[in-house]
All heavy atoms as TSV, in Angstrom:
chain	resi	resn	atom	element	x	y	z
A	1	MET	N	N	97.946	71.804	102.187
A	1	MET	CA	C	97.252	72.987	101.912
A	1	MET	C	C	98.258	74.155	101.911
A	1	MET	O	O	99.079	74.296	102.830
A	1	MET	CB	C	96.174	73.241	102.911
A	1	MET	CG	C	95.358	74.551	102.657
A	1	MET	SD	S	93.966	74.543	103.860
A	1	MET	CE	C	93.267	76.019	103.252
A	2	LEU	N	N	98.207	74.976	100.891
A	2	LEU	CA	C	99.128	76.144	100.803
A	2	LEU	C	C	98.566	77.391	101.523
A	2	LEU	O	O	97.422	77.580	101.461
A	2	LEU	CB	C	99.393	76.485	99.344
A	2	LEU	CG	C	100.107	75.465	98.502
A	2	LEU	CD1	C	100.153	75.928	97.095
A	2	LEU	CD2	C	101.524	75.211	99.009
A	3	ASP	N	N	99.447	78.034	102.196
A	3	ASP	CA	C	99.001	79.330	102.832
A	3	ASP	C	C	98.924	80.306	101.757
A	3	ASP	O	O	99.766	80.446	100.845
A	3	ASP	CB	C	100.011	79.719	103.922
A	3	ASP	CG	C	100.044	78.762	105.091
A	3	ASP	OD1	O	99.008	78.189	105.391
A	3	ASP	OD2	O	101.105	78.679	105.668
A	4	GLU	N	N	97.909	81.110	101.802
A	4	GLU	CA	C	97.738	82.213	100.928
A	4	GLU	C	C	98.555	83.390	101.391
A	4	GLU	O	O	98.569	83.704	102.532
A	4	GLU	CB	C	96.257	82.610	100.789
A	4	GLU	CG	C	95.465	81.569	100.116
A	4	GLU	CD	C	93.951	82.050	99.890
A	4	GLU	OE1	O	93.781	83.283	99.611
A	4	GLU	OE2	O	93.056	81.216	99.917
A	5	ILE	N	N	99.196	84.009	100.397
A	5	ILE	CA	C	100.010	85.189	100.757
A	5	ILE	C	C	99.239	86.447	100.347
A	5	ILE	O	O	98.746	86.598	99.291
A	5	ILE	CB	C	101.353	85.181	99.971
A	5	ILE	CG1	C	102.135	83.989	100.344
A	5	ILE	CG2	C	102.122	86.507	100.180
A	5	ILE	CD1	C	103.393	83.817	99.622
A	6	ASN	N	N	99.026	87.309	101.387
A	6	ASN	CA	C	98.345	88.555	101.110
A	6	ASN	C	C	99.308	89.487	100.372
A	6	ASN	O	O	100.356	89.786	100.891
A	6	ASN	CB	C	97.927	89.177	102.476
A	6	ASN	CG	C	97.286	90.452	102.339
A	6	ASN	OD1	O	97.336	91.136	101.321
A	6	ASN	ND2	N	96.550	90.927	103.397
A	7	PRO	N	N	98.993	89.912	99.142
A	7	PRO	CA	C	99.909	90.740	98.383
A	7	PRO	C	C	100.255	92.039	99.124
A	7	PRO	O	O	101.422	92.500	99.026
A	7	PRO	CB	C	99.143	91.106	97.156
A	7	PRO	CG	C	98.118	90.061	96.989
A	7	PRO	CD	C	97.738	89.641	98.420
A	8	GLN	N	N	99.347	92.663	99.848
A	8	GLN	CA	C	99.616	93.891	100.664
A	8	GLN	C	C	100.677	93.579	101.733
A	8	GLN	O	O	101.588	94.379	101.916
A	8	GLN	CB	C	98.355	94.413	101.278
A	8	GLN	CG	C	98.558	95.707	101.995
A	8	GLN	CD	C	99.005	96.869	101.145
A	8	GLN	OE1	O	98.662	96.850	99.888
A	8	GLN	NE2	N	99.737	97.767	101.637
A	9	SER	N	N	100.573	92.403	102.391
A	9	SER	CA	C	101.502	92.064	103.409
A	9	SER	C	C	102.939	91.848	102.830
A	9	SER	O	O	103.907	92.207	103.430
A	9	SER	CB	C	101.110	90.783	104.133
A	9	SER	OG	O	99.930	90.954	104.774
A	10	ALA	N	N	102.980	91.242	101.610
A	10	ALA	CA	C	104.257	91.066	100.949
A	10	ALA	C	C	104.893	92.403	100.583
A	10	ALA	O	O	106.155	92.519	100.823
A	10	ALA	CB	C	104.081	90.225	99.743
A	11	VAL	N	N	104.163	93.352	100.162
A	11	VAL	CA	C	104.692	94.624	99.872
A	11	VAL	C	C	105.158	95.363	101.114
A	11	VAL	O	O	106.288	95.868	101.142
A	11	VAL	CB	C	103.675	95.525	99.066
A	11	VAL	CG1	C	104.089	97.024	99.030
A	11	VAL	CG2	C	103.372	94.955	97.688
A	12	GLU	N	N	104.353	95.289	102.166
A	12	GLU	CA	C	104.732	95.988	103.392
A	12	GLU	C	C	106.011	95.290	104.008
A	12	GLU	O	O	106.824	96.035	104.570
A	12	GLU	CB	C	103.565	95.853	104.437
A	12	GLU	CG	C	102.409	96.714	104.063
A	12	GLU	CD	C	101.214	96.467	104.964
A	12	GLU	OE1	O	101.262	95.643	105.898
A	12	GLU	OE2	O	100.165	97.137	104.689
A	13	ALA	N	N	106.125	93.977	103.888
A	13	ALA	CA	C	107.241	93.333	104.390
A	13	ALA	C	C	108.614	93.785	103.697
A	13	ALA	O	O	109.622	93.778	104.381
A	13	ALA	CB	C	107.106	91.824	104.285
A	14	THR	N	N	108.518	94.145	102.514
A	14	THR	CA	C	109.709	94.545	101.753
A	14	THR	C	C	109.960	96.059	102.010
A	14	THR	O	O	111.077	96.456	101.687
A	14	THR	CB	C	109.567	94.325	100.258
A	14	THR	OG1	O	108.476	95.045	99.737
A	14	THR	CG2	C	109.409	92.858	99.962
A	15	GLN	N	N	108.985	96.851	102.458
A	15	GLN	CA	C	109.224	98.218	102.696
A	15	GLN	C	C	109.672	98.667	104.094
A	15	GLN	O	O	110.245	99.709	104.231
A	15	GLN	CB	C	107.885	99.020	102.439
A	15	GLN	CG	C	107.423	99.078	100.970
A	15	GLN	CD	C	106.084	99.662	100.860
A	15	GLN	OE1	O	105.391	100.023	101.771
A	15	GLN	NE2	N	105.718	99.916	99.581
A	16	PHE	N	N	109.516	97.648	105.025
A	16	PHE	CA	C	109.984	97.948	106.399
A	16	PHE	C	C	110.777	96.879	106.973
A	16	PHE	O	O	110.610	95.774	106.588
A	16	PHE	CB	C	108.678	98.191	107.253
A	16	PHE	CG	C	107.801	99.296	106.829
A	16	PHE	CD1	C	106.671	99.100	106.024
A	16	PHE	CD2	C	108.167	100.614	107.057
A	16	PHE	CE1	C	105.883	100.172	105.621
A	16	PHE	CE2	C	107.401	101.686	106.637
A	16	PHE	CZ	C	106.235	101.383	105.949
A	17	MET	N	N	111.639	97.256	107.856
A	17	MET	CA	C	112.591	96.306	108.459
A	17	MET	C	C	112.275	96.176	109.961
A	17	MET	O	O	112.065	97.175	110.654
A	17	MET	CB	C	114.061	96.786	108.380
A	17	MET	CG	C	114.518	96.925	106.886
A	17	MET	SD	S	116.174	97.633	106.872
A	17	MET	CE	C	117.119	96.175	107.222
A	18	LYS	N	N	112.350	94.982	110.474
A	18	LYS	CA	C	112.276	94.689	111.906
A	18	LYS	C	C	113.622	95.031	112.555
A	18	LYS	O	O	114.655	95.110	111.825
A	18	LYS	CB	C	111.925	93.252	112.163
A	18	LYS	CG	C	110.553	92.848	111.630
A	18	LYS	CD	C	110.315	91.376	111.915
A	18	LYS	CE	C	109.047	90.913	111.345
A	18	LYS	NZ	N	108.811	89.513	111.560
A	19	VAL	N	N	113.613	95.091	113.839
A	19	VAL	CA	C	114.891	95.454	114.582
A	19	VAL	C	C	115.942	94.370	114.321
A	19	VAL	O	O	117.155	94.748	114.155
A	19	VAL	CB	C	114.652	95.634	116.071
A	19	VAL	CG1	C	114.167	94.360	116.779
A	19	VAL	CG2	C	115.840	96.230	116.727
A	20	ASP	N	N	115.555	93.063	114.192
A	20	ASP	CA	C	116.556	92.042	113.961
A	20	ASP	C	C	117.149	92.137	112.624
A	20	ASP	O	O	118.335	91.829	112.397
A	20	ASP	CB	C	115.991	90.674	114.342
A	20	ASP	CG	C	114.767	90.323	113.476
A	20	ASP	OD1	O	113.982	91.182	113.075
A	20	ASP	OD2	O	114.588	89.111	113.205
A	21	GLU	N	N	116.354	92.556	111.652
A	21	GLU	CA	C	116.909	92.738	110.272
A	21	GLU	C	C	117.895	93.879	110.217
A	21	GLU	O	O	118.962	93.734	109.615
A	21	GLU	CB	C	115.744	93.002	109.295
A	21	GLU	CG	C	114.814	91.795	109.099
A	21	GLU	CD	C	113.590	92.180	108.234
A	21	GLU	OE1	O	112.911	93.190	108.670
A	21	GLU	OE2	O	113.296	91.508	107.274
A	22	LEU	N	N	117.527	94.968	110.915
A	22	LEU	CA	C	118.443	96.128	110.942
A	22	LEU	C	C	119.711	95.732	111.659
A	22	LEU	O	O	120.849	96.071	111.215
A	22	LEU	CB	C	117.833	97.311	111.632
A	22	LEU	CG	C	118.582	98.610	111.734
A	22	LEU	CD1	C	119.097	99.112	110.310
A	22	LEU	CD2	C	117.854	99.668	112.443
A	23	ALA	N	N	119.613	95.002	112.782
A	23	ALA	CA	C	120.752	94.587	113.566
A	23	ALA	C	C	121.673	93.666	112.658
A	23	ALA	O	O	122.935	93.917	112.651
A	23	ALA	CB	C	120.316	93.784	114.774
A	24	ARG	N	N	121.145	92.773	111.850
A	24	ARG	CA	C	121.953	91.923	111.064
A	24	ARG	C	C	122.678	92.793	109.965
A	24	ARG	O	O	123.850	92.579	109.707
A	24	ARG	CB	C	121.065	90.885	110.299
A	24	ARG	CG	C	120.971	89.602	111.057
A	24	ARG	CD	C	120.421	88.482	110.188
A	24	ARG	NE	N	119.203	88.831	109.528
A	24	ARG	CZ	C	117.957	88.669	110.049
A	24	ARG	NH1	N	117.771	88.218	111.249
A	24	ARG	NH2	N	116.895	89.006	109.333
A	25	LEU	N	N	121.938	93.724	109.395
A	25	LEU	CA	C	122.550	94.592	108.401
A	25	LEU	C	C	123.688	95.461	108.979
A	25	LEU	O	O	124.727	95.549	108.278
A	25	LEU	CB	C	121.439	95.612	107.819
A	25	LEU	CG	C	121.919	96.600	106.816
A	25	LEU	CD1	C	122.264	95.951	105.540
A	25	LEU	CD2	C	120.900	97.691	106.630
A	26	LEU	N	N	123.553	95.859	110.196
A	26	LEU	CA	C	124.603	96.701	110.848
A	26	LEU	C	C	125.647	95.820	111.560
A	26	LEU	O	O	126.621	96.337	112.136
A	26	LEU	CB	C	123.986	97.605	111.862
A	26	LEU	CG	C	122.958	98.651	111.259
A	26	LEU	CD1	C	122.406	99.440	112.449
A	26	LEU	CD2	C	123.711	99.520	110.278
A	27	ASN	N	N	125.382	94.497	111.522
A	27	ASN	CA	C	126.319	93.582	112.192
A	27	ASN	C	C	126.445	93.822	113.709
A	27	ASN	O	O	127.544	93.850	114.236
A	27	ASN	CB	C	127.692	93.530	111.534
A	27	ASN	CG	C	128.426	92.248	111.805
A	27	ASN	OD1	O	127.889	91.181	112.098
A	27	ASN	ND2	N	129.762	92.407	111.836
A	28	VAL	N	N	125.349	94.079	114.327
A	28	VAL	CA	C	125.242	94.325	115.746
A	28	VAL	C	C	124.087	93.537	116.346
A	28	VAL	O	O	123.285	92.950	115.592
A	28	VAL	CB	C	125.135	95.812	116.147
A	28	VAL	CG1	C	126.318	96.593	115.690
A	28	VAL	CG2	C	123.850	96.384	115.601
A	29	SER	N	N	123.931	93.517	117.639
A	29	SER	CA	C	122.771	92.826	118.244
A	29	SER	C	C	121.528	93.789	118.220
A	29	SER	O	O	121.640	94.962	118.020
A	29	SER	CB	C	123.060	92.480	119.724
A	29	SER	OG	O	123.132	93.655	120.506
A	30	SER	N	N	120.337	93.166	118.402
A	30	SER	CA	C	119.197	93.985	118.445
A	30	SER	C	C	119.228	94.954	119.668
A	30	SER	O	O	118.754	96.117	119.525
A	30	SER	CB	C	117.908	93.066	118.634
A	30	SER	OG	O	117.742	92.227	117.501
A	31	ARG	N	N	119.754	94.492	120.749
A	31	ARG	CA	C	119.999	95.377	121.953
A	31	ARG	C	C	120.805	96.609	121.572
A	31	ARG	O	O	120.538	97.718	122.015
A	31	ARG	CB	C	120.500	94.552	123.110
A	31	ARG	CG	C	120.643	95.418	124.302
A	31	ARG	CD	C	120.607	94.502	125.539
A	31	ARG	NE	N	120.961	95.209	126.757
A	31	ARG	CZ	C	120.082	95.949	127.514
A	31	ARG	NH1	N	118.831	96.045	127.103
A	31	ARG	NH2	N	120.463	96.539	128.601
A	32	THR	N	N	121.826	96.386	120.825
A	32	THR	CA	C	122.680	97.467	120.419
A	32	THR	C	C	121.920	98.525	119.523
A	32	THR	O	O	122.137	99.670	119.676
A	32	THR	CB	C	123.991	96.991	119.740
A	32	THR	OG1	O	124.703	96.225	120.611
A	32	THR	CG2	C	124.862	98.122	119.183
A	33	VAL	N	N	121.025	97.980	118.709
A	33	VAL	CA	C	120.203	98.877	117.823
A	33	VAL	C	C	119.414	99.823	118.778
A	33	VAL	O	O	119.339	101.029	118.550
A	33	VAL	CB	C	119.232	98.091	116.905
A	33	VAL	CG1	C	118.344	99.017	116.214
A	33	VAL	CG2	C	120.098	97.361	115.864
A	34	TRP	N	N	118.770	99.214	119.823
A	34	TRP	CA	C	117.973	100.004	120.716
A	34	TRP	C	C	118.798	100.996	121.482
A	34	TRP	O	O	118.388	102.117	121.650
A	34	TRP	CB	C	117.179	99.113	121.704
A	34	TRP	CG	C	116.124	98.232	121.031
A	34	TRP	CD1	C	116.127	96.919	120.924
A	34	TRP	CD2	C	114.989	98.689	120.219
A	34	TRP	NE1	N	115.024	96.465	120.194
A	34	TRP	CE2	C	114.349	97.544	119.772
A	34	TRP	CE3	C	114.450	99.944	119.832
A	34	TRP	CZ2	C	113.165	97.597	118.968
A	34	TRP	CZ3	C	113.356	99.995	119.048
A	34	TRP	CH2	C	112.712	98.854	118.622
A	35	ARG	N	N	119.948	100.561	121.853
A	35	ARG	CA	C	120.885	101.507	122.604
A	35	ARG	C	C	121.255	102.725	121.645
A	35	ARG	O	O	121.354	103.875	122.087
A	35	ARG	CB	C	122.142	100.798	123.049
A	35	ARG	CG	C	122.005	100.040	124.282
A	35	ARG	CD	C	123.348	99.560	124.833
A	35	ARG	NE	N	123.205	98.286	125.467
A	35	ARG	CZ	C	123.824	97.233	125.192
A	35	ARG	NH1	N	124.755	97.205	124.222
A	35	ARG	NH2	N	123.633	96.092	125.861
A	36	LYS	N	N	121.587	102.367	120.422
A	36	LYS	CA	C	122.093	103.428	119.466
A	36	LYS	C	C	120.885	104.361	119.172
A	36	LYS	O	O	121.108	105.529	119.028
A	36	LYS	CB	C	122.581	102.775	118.176
A	36	LYS	CG	C	123.967	102.112	118.346
A	36	LYS	CD	C	124.465	101.579	117.031
A	36	LYS	CE	C	125.911	101.152	117.115
A	36	LYS	NZ	N	126.829	102.189	117.368
A	37	LEU	N	N	119.654	103.814	119.123
A	37	LEU	CA	C	118.492	104.627	118.891
A	37	LEU	C	C	118.359	105.620	120.084
A	37	LEU	O	O	118.131	106.773	119.847
A	37	LEU	CB	C	117.265	103.783	118.691
A	37	LEU	CG	C	115.904	104.525	118.504
A	37	LEU	CD1	C	115.992	105.363	117.233
A	37	LEU	CD2	C	114.764	103.538	118.466
A	38	SER	N	N	118.411	105.075	121.251
A	38	SER	CA	C	118.356	105.954	122.480
A	38	SER	C	C	119.366	106.977	122.486
A	38	SER	O	O	119.143	108.147	122.985
A	38	SER	CB	C	118.436	105.083	123.747
A	38	SER	OG	O	117.302	104.240	123.844
A	39	ALA	N	N	120.566	106.681	121.954
A	39	ALA	CA	C	121.656	107.663	122.021
A	39	ALA	C	C	121.618	108.587	120.752
A	39	ALA	O	O	122.414	109.522	120.618
A	39	ALA	CB	C	122.997	106.913	121.960
A	40	GLY	N	N	120.581	108.385	119.883
A	40	GLY	CA	C	120.438	109.283	118.724
A	40	GLY	C	C	121.519	109.001	117.656
A	40	GLY	O	O	121.779	109.835	116.779
A	41	GLU	N	N	122.073	107.771	117.652
A	41	GLU	CA	C	123.120	107.411	116.696
A	41	GLU	C	C	122.592	106.725	115.381
A	41	GLU	O	O	123.384	106.502	114.501
A	41	GLU	CB	C	124.094	106.505	117.369
A	41	GLU	CG	C	124.791	107.187	118.549
A	41	GLU	CD	C	125.744	106.189	119.262
A	41	GLU	OE1	O	125.790	105.017	118.926
A	41	GLU	OE2	O	126.335	106.638	120.277
A	42	ILE	N	N	121.322	106.346	115.368
A	42	ILE	CA	C	120.741	105.743	114.165
A	42	ILE	C	C	119.449	106.451	113.840
A	42	ILE	O	O	118.877	107.212	114.687
A	42	ILE	CB	C	120.502	104.217	114.349
A	42	ILE	CG1	C	119.468	103.966	115.432
A	42	ILE	CG2	C	121.817	103.519	114.635
A	42	ILE	CD1	C	119.081	102.480	115.480
A	43	ILE	N	N	119.003	106.215	112.550
A	43	ILE	CA	C	117.785	106.944	112.176
A	43	ILE	C	C	116.574	106.411	112.952
A	43	ILE	O	O	116.584	105.261	113.449
A	43	ILE	CB	C	117.563	106.701	110.619
A	43	ILE	CG1	C	117.470	105.215	110.289
A	43	ILE	CG2	C	118.641	107.382	109.866
A	43	ILE	CD1	C	117.053	105.054	108.824
A	44	LYS	N	N	115.571	107.287	113.105
A	44	LYS	CA	C	114.318	106.955	113.829
A	44	LYS	C	C	113.527	105.992	113.046
A	44	LYS	O	O	113.324	106.032	111.831
A	44	LYS	CB	C	113.620	108.175	114.105
A	44	LYS	CG	C	114.343	109.105	115.120
A	44	LYS	CD	C	113.467	110.370	115.427
A	44	LYS	CE	C	114.281	111.213	116.385
A	44	LYS	NZ	N	113.460	112.428	116.715
A	45	PRO	N	N	112.889	105.118	113.752
A	45	PRO	CA	C	111.929	104.125	113.140
A	45	PRO	C	C	110.593	104.780	112.972
A	45	PRO	O	O	110.264	105.905	113.439
A	45	PRO	CB	C	111.851	102.969	114.196
A	45	PRO	CG	C	112.061	103.680	115.473
A	45	PRO	CD	C	113.050	104.777	115.190
A	46	ILE	N	N	109.709	103.996	112.370
A	46	ILE	CA	C	108.394	104.418	112.083
A	46	ILE	C	C	107.462	103.570	113.019
A	46	ILE	O	O	107.679	102.384	113.111
A	46	ILE	CB	C	107.940	104.175	110.654
A	46	ILE	CG1	C	108.858	105.009	109.732
A	46	ILE	CG2	C	106.468	104.450	110.375
A	46	ILE	CD1	C	108.776	104.677	108.249
A	47	ARG	N	N	106.516	104.152	113.676
A	47	ARG	CA	C	105.578	103.404	114.495
A	47	ARG	C	C	104.301	103.155	113.692
A	47	ARG	O	O	103.703	104.061	113.185
A	47	ARG	CB	C	105.232	104.181	115.743
A	47	ARG	CG	C	104.330	103.410	116.692
A	47	ARG	CD	C	104.126	104.076	117.971
A	47	ARG	NE	N	105.308	104.154	118.821
A	47	ARG	CZ	C	105.728	103.188	119.634
A	47	ARG	NH1	N	105.000	102.039	119.701
A	47	ARG	NH2	N	106.816	103.319	120.332
A	48	LEU	N	N	104.006	101.858	113.507
A	48	LEU	CA	C	102.789	101.384	112.847
A	48	LEU	C	C	101.904	100.762	113.868
A	48	LEU	O	O	101.903	99.608	114.094
A	48	LEU	CB	C	103.094	100.445	111.726
A	48	LEU	CG	C	104.143	100.886	110.682
A	48	LEU	CD1	C	104.595	99.731	109.828
A	48	LEU	CD2	C	103.519	101.907	109.813
A	49	GLY	N	N	101.059	101.619	114.545
A	49	GLY	CA	C	100.315	101.125	115.748
A	49	GLY	C	C	101.233	100.792	116.812
A	49	GLY	O	O	102.003	101.588	117.266
A	50	LYS	N	N	101.231	99.541	117.269
A	50	LYS	CA	C	102.120	99.128	118.319
A	50	LYS	C	C	103.489	98.552	117.788
A	50	LYS	O	O	104.332	98.243	118.509
A	50	LYS	CB	C	101.534	98.023	119.139
A	50	LYS	CG	C	100.287	98.520	119.895
A	50	LYS	CD	C	99.733	97.380	120.717
A	50	LYS	CE	C	98.543	97.861	121.575
A	50	LYS	NZ	N	97.927	96.788	122.376
A	51	ILE	N	N	103.603	98.477	116.470
A	51	ILE	CA	C	104.752	97.855	115.736
A	51	ILE	C	C	105.707	98.970	115.413
A	51	ILE	O	O	105.399	100.000	114.931
A	51	ILE	CB	C	104.308	97.169	114.474
A	51	ILE	CG1	C	103.369	95.993	114.898
A	51	ILE	CG2	C	105.487	96.584	113.771
A	51	ILE	CD1	C	102.687	95.327	113.686
A	52	ILE	N	N	107.018	98.663	115.728
A	52	ILE	CA	C	108.094	99.599	115.313
A	52	ILE	C	C	108.880	99.020	114.215
A	52	ILE	O	O	109.360	97.853	114.279
A	52	ILE	CB	C	108.944	99.917	116.551
A	52	ILE	CG1	C	108.134	100.664	117.615
A	52	ILE	CG2	C	110.129	100.770	116.130
A	52	ILE	CD1	C	108.863	100.802	118.916
A	53	ARG	N	N	109.046	99.750	113.153
A	53	ARG	CA	C	109.822	99.292	111.926
A	53	ARG	C	C	110.643	100.438	111.374
A	53	ARG	O	O	110.355	101.626	111.650
A	53	ARG	CB	C	108.884	98.821	110.788
A	53	ARG	CG	C	107.980	97.605	111.161
A	53	ARG	CD	C	108.803	96.389	111.284
A	53	ARG	NE	N	108.004	95.188	111.432
A	53	ARG	CZ	C	107.680	94.683	112.609
A	53	ARG	NH1	N	108.048	95.189	113.736
A	53	ARG	NH2	N	106.869	93.586	112.635
A	54	TRP	N	N	111.652	100.090	110.600
A	54	TRP	CA	C	112.488	101.098	109.969
A	54	TRP	C	C	112.156	101.046	108.459
A	54	TRP	O	O	112.004	99.944	107.881
A	54	TRP	CB	C	113.971	100.800	110.142
A	54	TRP	CG	C	114.488	101.297	111.504
A	54	TRP	CD1	C	115.112	102.496	111.760
A	54	TRP	CD2	C	114.375	100.616	112.773
A	54	TRP	NE1	N	115.410	102.573	113.038
A	54	TRP	CE2	C	114.936	101.460	113.693
A	54	TRP	CE3	C	113.793	99.406	113.187
A	54	TRP	CZ2	C	114.992	101.148	114.991
A	54	TRP	CZ3	C	113.817	99.094	114.509
A	54	TRP	CH2	C	114.490	99.934	115.454
A	55	SER	N	N	112.069	102.188	107.810
A	55	SER	CA	C	111.877	102.210	106.355
A	55	SER	C	C	113.037	101.658	105.674
A	55	SER	O	O	114.106	102.215	105.819
A	55	SER	CB	C	111.594	103.664	105.954
A	55	SER	OG	O	111.733	103.894	104.590
A	56	ARG	N	N	112.865	100.690	104.890
A	56	ARG	CA	C	113.992	100.035	104.118
A	56	ARG	C	C	114.666	101.111	103.213
A	56	ARG	O	O	115.875	101.196	103.140
A	56	ARG	CB	C	113.504	98.887	103.333
A	56	ARG	CG	C	114.584	98.054	102.743
A	56	ARG	CD	C	114.139	96.758	102.159
A	56	ARG	NE	N	113.438	95.906	103.087
A	56	ARG	CZ	C	114.082	95.079	103.887
A	56	ARG	NH1	N	115.361	94.951	103.895
A	56	ARG	NH2	N	113.356	94.317	104.722
A	57	ARG	N	N	113.901	101.974	102.651
A	57	ARG	CA	C	114.460	102.990	101.768
A	57	ARG	C	C	115.301	103.973	102.535
A	57	ARG	O	O	116.414	104.339	102.157
A	57	ARG	CB	C	113.261	103.766	101.087
A	57	ARG	CG	C	113.791	104.836	100.131
A	57	ARG	CD	C	112.640	105.522	99.412
A	57	ARG	NE	N	111.947	104.468	98.554
A	57	ARG	CZ	C	110.726	104.575	98.061
A	57	ARG	NH1	N	110.051	105.693	98.320
A	57	ARG	NH2	N	110.156	103.621	97.348
A	58	GLU	N	N	114.821	104.409	103.725
A	58	GLU	CA	C	115.604	105.338	104.529
A	58	GLU	C	C	116.885	104.652	105.056
A	58	GLU	O	O	117.958	105.224	105.137
A	58	GLU	CB	C	114.758	105.835	105.676
A	58	GLU	CG	C	113.677	106.807	105.285
A	58	GLU	CD	C	112.955	107.465	106.415
A	58	GLU	OE1	O	113.398	107.445	107.541
A	58	GLU	OE2	O	111.838	107.946	106.181
A	59	VAL	N	N	116.749	103.344	105.442
A	59	VAL	CA	C	117.926	102.602	105.939
A	59	VAL	C	C	118.957	102.515	104.833
A	59	VAL	O	O	120.130	102.737	105.071
A	59	VAL	CB	C	117.506	101.262	106.485
A	59	VAL	CG1	C	118.785	100.402	106.734
A	59	VAL	CG2	C	116.739	101.392	107.768
A	60	ASP	N	N	118.523	102.182	103.612
A	60	ASP	CA	C	119.437	102.027	102.498
A	60	ASP	C	C	120.147	103.375	102.256
A	60	ASP	O	O	121.374	103.397	102.037
A	60	ASP	CB	C	118.702	101.581	101.272
A	60	ASP	CG	C	118.280	100.150	101.311
A	60	ASP	OD1	O	118.754	99.388	102.227
A	60	ASP	OD2	O	117.330	99.778	100.601
A	61	LEU	N	N	119.436	104.445	102.283
A	61	LEU	CA	C	120.043	105.792	102.075
A	61	LEU	C	C	121.017	106.095	103.158
A	61	LEU	O	O	122.168	106.496	102.899
A	61	LEU	CB	C	118.957	106.852	101.979
A	61	LEU	CG	C	119.453	108.290	101.802
A	61	LEU	CD1	C	120.233	108.466	100.538
A	61	LEU	CD2	C	118.286	109.288	101.797
A	62	TRP	N	N	120.626	105.872	104.417
A	62	TRP	CA	C	121.456	106.119	105.593
A	62	TRP	C	C	122.757	105.308	105.494
A	62	TRP	O	O	123.866	105.814	105.764
A	62	TRP	CB	C	120.662	105.811	106.791
A	62	TRP	CG	C	121.446	105.992	108.137
A	62	TRP	CD1	C	121.911	107.141	108.657
A	62	TRP	CD2	C	121.739	105.039	109.027
A	62	TRP	NE1	N	122.487	106.936	109.840
A	62	TRP	CE2	C	122.359	105.604	110.125
A	62	TRP	CE3	C	121.503	103.609	109.095
A	62	TRP	CZ2	C	122.787	104.910	111.211
A	62	TRP	CZ3	C	121.904	102.918	110.194
A	62	TRP	CH2	C	122.592	103.594	111.236
A	63	VAL	N	N	122.651	104.062	105.182
A	63	VAL	CA	C	123.851	103.158	105.037
A	63	VAL	C	C	124.763	103.662	103.869
A	63	VAL	O	O	125.954	103.769	104.011
A	63	VAL	CB	C	123.456	101.721	104.851
A	63	VAL	CG1	C	124.712	100.799	104.462
A	63	VAL	CG2	C	122.765	101.147	106.079
A	64	SER	N	N	124.112	104.029	102.751
A	64	SER	CA	C	124.918	104.536	101.559
A	64	SER	C	C	125.659	105.784	101.912
A	64	SER	O	O	126.730	106.095	101.332
A	64	SER	CB	C	124.014	104.717	100.395
A	64	SER	OG	O	123.224	105.879	100.528
A	65	LEU	N	N	125.131	106.545	102.925
A	65	LEU	CA	C	125.867	107.807	103.354
A	65	LEU	C	C	126.864	107.558	104.477
A	65	LEU	O	O	127.345	108.498	105.030
A	65	LEU	CB	C	124.783	108.815	103.791
A	65	LEU	CG	C	123.887	109.328	102.652
A	65	LEU	CD1	C	122.792	110.261	103.227
A	65	LEU	CD2	C	124.713	110.088	101.563
A	66	GLY	N	N	127.071	106.282	104.806
A	66	GLY	CA	C	128.060	105.978	105.775
A	66	GLY	C	C	127.549	105.875	107.243
A	66	GLY	O	O	128.368	105.896	108.166
A	67	CYS	N	N	126.296	105.707	107.397
A	67	CYS	CA	C	125.632	105.569	108.775
A	67	CYS	C	C	126.011	106.741	109.635
A	67	CYS	O	O	126.255	106.513	110.835
A	67	CYS	CB	C	126.076	104.175	109.386
A	67	CYS	SG	S	125.570	102.799	108.474
A	68	SER	N	N	126.016	107.852	109.093
A	68	SER	CA	C	126.323	109.073	109.906
A	68	SER	C	C	125.272	109.332	110.977
A	68	SER	O	O	124.150	108.943	110.765
A	68	SER	CB	C	126.595	110.263	109.008
A	68	SER	OG	O	125.357	110.570	108.310
A	69	LYS	N	N	125.629	109.981	112.038
A	69	LYS	CA	C	124.657	110.287	113.091
A	69	LYS	C	C	123.611	111.224	112.577
A	69	LYS	O	O	123.911	112.251	111.943
A	69	LYS	CB	C	125.371	110.984	114.261
A	69	LYS	CG	C	124.562	111.164	115.497
A	69	LYS	CD	C	125.364	111.686	116.637
A	69	LYS	CE	C	124.507	111.843	117.850
A	69	LYS	NZ	N	125.284	112.231	119.030
A	70	PRO	N	N	122.295	110.848	112.716
A	70	PRO	CA	C	121.210	111.693	112.225
A	70	PRO	C	C	121.232	113.071	112.854
A	70	PRO	O	O	121.643	113.218	114.008
A	70	PRO	CB	C	119.953	110.935	112.619
A	70	PRO	CG	C	120.406	109.564	112.930
A	70	PRO	CD	C	121.873	109.680	113.381
A	71	THR	N	N	120.829	114.041	112.110
A	71	THR	CA	C	120.804	115.508	112.570
A	71	THR	C	C	119.513	115.860	113.215
A	71	THR	O	O	119.435	116.931	113.866
A	71	THR	CB	C	121.101	116.390	111.445
A	71	THR	OG1	O	120.191	116.220	110.360
A	71	THR	CG2	C	122.543	116.252	110.944
A	72	ASN	N	N	118.458	115.050	113.006
A	72	ASN	CA	C	117.151	115.455	113.585
A	72	ASN	C	C	116.768	114.671	114.799
A	72	ASN	O	O	117.217	113.731	115.225
A	72	ASN	CB	C	116.064	115.295	112.557
A	72	ASN	CG	C	115.987	113.923	111.882
A	72	ASN	OD1	O	116.826	113.064	112.108
A	72	ASN	ND2	N	115.066	113.792	111.016
């Protein structure tokens, strides 16, 4: 039996990144991502209820700008 894929879930999965995905992109550990977030060195995530995710679009822009320290 094949699992049905919810089209909305598929779209949401491509729009947001989990901490481990961001960590892989930055070539650091997940723990380092949390440390850098606490230190204000990476862009802020989005809270979706109890879930914390990073906007893929914002991450791509941030990386293209050289991962500079956010100003906000």
